[in-house]
C-alpha positions in Angstrom: 66.6 274.2 111.4 68.4 270.9 109.9 72.2 271.6 110.7 74.9 269.0 108.8 76.4 268.2 112.2 78.2 265.3 111.0 81.2 266.7 108.7 82.2 269.3 110.9 83.1 267.0 113.9 85.8 264.9 112.7 87.4 268.2 111.4 87.2 270.2 114.6 87.6 266.8 117.3 91.0 266.0 115.1 92.1 269.9 115.2 91.5 269.7 118.8 93.4 266.5 119.9 96.5 268.3 117.7 96.4 272.0 118.7 94.4 272.0 122.8 96.3 274.3 124.9 97.0 272.0 128.4 95.3 274.0 130.6 95.0 272.6 134.5 90.8 272.6 133.9 91.2 270.1 131.7 93.9 267.6 132.6 93.2 264.2 133.2 92.9 265.0 137.5 91.1 267.8 137.0 88.4 268.1 139.2 84.5 269.4 139.2 84.9 272.0 142.1 88.1 273.3 139.9 86.4 273.2 136.6 83.5 275.2 137.8 86.0 277.8 139.6 87.6 278.1 136.2 84.4 278.4 134.4 83.9 281.3 136.4 86.9 282.8 136.2 86.9 282.6 133.0 83.6 284.4 132.3 84.7 287.7 130.5 88.5 287.3 130.8 91.2 286.0 129.5 92.9 282.6 129.8 96.5 284.5 130.8 95.2 286.3 133.6 93.0 283.5 134.8 95.6 280.7 135.4 97.9 282.3 138.3 94.6 283.0 140.0 92.7 279.8 139.6 96.2 277.7 140.6 96.6 279.6 143.6 92.6 279.0 144.6 93.6 275.7 143.7 96.5 275.6 146.3 94.0 277.1 149.1 90.8 276.1 148.8 91.5 272.6 146.7 87.2 272.0 148.0 83.9 273.6 147.9 84.3 272.8 151.9 87.3 274.9 152.4 86.4 278.1 150.4 83.2 277.7 152.3 84.7 277.9 155.7 86.1 280.8 154.8 84.7 284.6 155.0 83.3 285.9 151.8 85.8 288.7 152.3 88.7 286.0 151.4 87.4 285.4 147.9 87.0 289.0 147.5 90.4 289.0 148.4 92.3 286.6 146.2 89.6 287.2 143.1 92.7 289.9 143.0 92.1 292.0 139.4 90.2 289.8 137.5 87.0 291.8 137.1 83.6 291.5 137.9 84.6 290.6 141.4 80.8 289.7 141.9 82.2 286.2 140.5 83.9 285.8 143.8 81.3 286.0 146.4 78.9 283.9 144.0 81.3 281.4 143.8 81.4 281.1 147.6 77.7 281.3 148.1 77.9 278.3 145.9 80.6 276.5 147.9 78.3 276.9 151.1 75.4 275.2 148.9 77.8 272.7 148.0 78.6 271.9 151.5 75.0 272.3 152.8 73.2 270.5 149.5 75.2 267.7 148.6 77.8 266.8 151.0 80.4 269.0 149.6 80.3 266.9 146.2 79.4 269.1 143.4 77.1 267.9 141.6 76.3 266.3 138.2 73.0 267.0 137.3 72.6 269.7 135.1 69.4 270.9 137.0 71.6 270.4 140.4 74.0 272.6 139.0 71.8 275.3 138.1 70.3 275.4 141.3 72.9 276.6 143.0 73.7 280.4 143.7 75.3 282.3 140.9 75.4 279.4 138.1 73.6 279.9 135.3 72.6 278.5 132.5 75.8 278.1 130.3 77.9 277.5 133.8 75.9 274.5 134.7 75.8 272.8 131.0 79.9 273.8 131.0 80.6 271.8 134.5 78.0 269.0 133.6 80.2 268.7 130.3 83.4 269.4 130.9 83.7 267.6 134.8 81.3 264.9 134.3 80.7 264.4 130.3 77.4 265.3 129.9 76.0 265.7 126.9 74.9 269.4 126.6 75.0 272.6 124.0 77.6 274.5 125.7 77.5 277.8 124.1 80.4 280.6 125.1 80.7 283.8 122.7 84.1 281.3 121.3 81.1 279.3 119.9 78.4 281.5 118.9 81.3 283.0 116.7 82.4 279.3 115.2 78.6 278.7 114.2 77.7 281.9 113.1 80.4 281.7 110.8 80.4 278.4 109.8 77.0 277.3 110.0 74.9 280.5 109.1 77.3 282.3 106.8 77.2 285.8 109.1 80.5 287.1 110.3 79.1 287.9 113.7 77.0 286.5 115.9 73.9 288.7 116.8 74.9 290.8 119.8 72.4 288.5 122.2 72.4 284.7 122.1 69.3 284.0 120.0 67.0 280.7 120.9 67.5 280.1 116.9 71.2 279.7 118.2 70.5 277.7 120.3 68.7 275.4 118.1 72.0 275.3 115.6 74.1 274.4 119.2 71.9 271.6 120.1 71.9 270.0 116.9 75.4 270.2 116.5 75.9 268.2 119.6 77.1 264.6 118.7 75.3 262.0 119.8 78.1 259.7 122.0 78.1 261.7 125.3 81.7 261.4 125.6 82.1 262.4 121.9 79.6 265.6 123.3 82.0 267.1 126.1 85.0 266.6 123.6 83.3 268.8 120.9 82.1 271.1 123.3 85.5 272.1 124.4 87.0 271.9 121.1 84.8 274.1 119.3 85.4 276.9 122.4 89.1 276.4 121.5 88.5 277.0 117.7 87.1 280.3 118.4 89.6 281.3 120.8 92.4 280.6 119.1 91.8 280.3 115.6 87.7 281.4 114.7 88.6 284.7 116.8 86.7 288.4 116.4 89.3 290.4 114.5 91.5 288.1 112.7 90.4 284.9 111.9 93.2 282.7 111.1 91.1 281.2 108.2 94.0 279.3 106.8 94.6 277.3 109.9 90.8 276.5 110.1 90.1 272.9 110.2 86.8 273.8 108.8 87.5 276.2 106.5 86.1 273.9 103.3 82.7 273.4 105.3 82.8 277.1 106.5 79.4 278.8 105.2 81.2 282.2 106.0 84.3 281.3 103.6 82.1 279.8 100.7 79.7 282.9 100.6 83.1 285.2 100.3 83.3 286.1 103.3 80.4 288.9 103.3 81.0 291.8 105.7 79.3 292.3 108.9 75.7 294.1 108.4 74.1 293.8 112.2 74.3 296.8 114.7 77.6 298.4 115.8 79.9 296.5 117.7 81.2 298.1 120.6 83.9 297.7 122.7 83.8 298.3 126.4 85.1 301.7 128.0 87.1 300.9 130.7 89.3 304.2 131.9 87.6 306.9 134.0 84.2 304.7 134.7 82.4 303.8 137.8 84.3 300.2 137.1 87.4 301.6 137.1 86.7 302.9 140.3 85.0 300.3 141.8 88.2 298.6 141.3 90.3 300.8 142.8 88.4 301.3 146.1 88.5 296.9 146.1 92.3 296.7 145.4 93.0 299.3 148.7 90.6 297.0 150.7 92.1 293.9 149.3 95.6 294.9 150.6 94.1 296.7 153.8 94.2 293.7 157.0 91.4 295.0 159.0 89.0 298.1 158.3 89.9 301.3 155.8 89.2 304.5 157.1 86.9 306.7 154.1 89.6 309.2 154.4 91.8 306.5 152.6 89.0 305.9 150.0 88.5 309.4 149.4 92.3 310.1 148.3 92.0 306.7 146.1 90.0 309.2 143.4 89.7 312.5 144.2 88.9 314.2 140.7 85.0 313.1 141.3 83.6 312.6 144.7 80.1 312.0 143.9 82.0 309.0 141.0 83.8 308.0 144.3 81.1 308.1 146.1 78.5 306.2 143.5 81.2 303.5 142.7 81.5 302.8 147.0 77.5 303.1 147.2 77.3 300.3 144.4 80.5 298.1 146.4 78.1 298.0 149.7 75.1 297.5 147.8 76.6 294.4 146.1 77.6 293.2 148.9 81.8 293.5 148.2 82.6 296.0 150.8 80.8 296.5 154.8 80.7 299.9 156.3 81.3 299.7 159.8 81.0 302.2 162.3 83.3 305.1 162.5 82.8 305.8 158.7 85.5 302.8 158.1 84.7 299.8 155.4 86.3 296.3 155.0 85.6 293.4 153.5 82.6 291.0 154.0 83.8 288.8 156.6 87.1 290.8 157.2 87.9 291.1 160.7 86.8 294.2 162.5 90.7 294.8 164.3 
């Protein structure tokens, strides 16, 4: 697909220079490890919730070696209420791999990043770009939405990323590696602050005059229904409640204490607990108690 990339670059980059949020993982003194931690935390989680937890992690575990020296359960404990706590275990596993394979330094090469436990294509591209100024297409939900509107004229992207979207993103990457890294974060920021899903601030958009969706009269989305994720009463909520008790405990937690967390549906509670064990987030102990992985057994 031939994409008119160059007209978008200058206005988006100029907007980013004026309007970008001041975030620690974008600061001049950022570290590749700090960027990797931020990318893991920011998946499906708003910046406002991530900031305090990221700062705590940065102070406690400023390097991969510092985290790798701790028990995996400490990562789960420090994850707090960010949600999707398997990300904490994956970060711990990635830290261990960085120490064992790369001498404690986060690698710069995309393939080496991609080979780390829990690091997918998006995260590898993001870290290679944001930490090392690599030239990669970095495509998250915000980027997909900006592309859908500005380039293809659709109000929303498809529910799942397509090969066509990736081709568009790759065609839009500037040739210069340094500018490419700025472009990647600038488009992401534009989607987060202006080209939002529910109430886009089109009057503030730096590429409004170039936006295919605007030029087409802002046609309504005609794809499959876009449903929000329910939380209340789900297994995910019960898992979070159970983990909350274990995070607050200094040692093993008896089964009775976990049963009291969700008394209204014992089957659902048991299913949620079994899921936590299967995911490696909780370890069953002798005598019917439970603990975070690697936690003291006293």
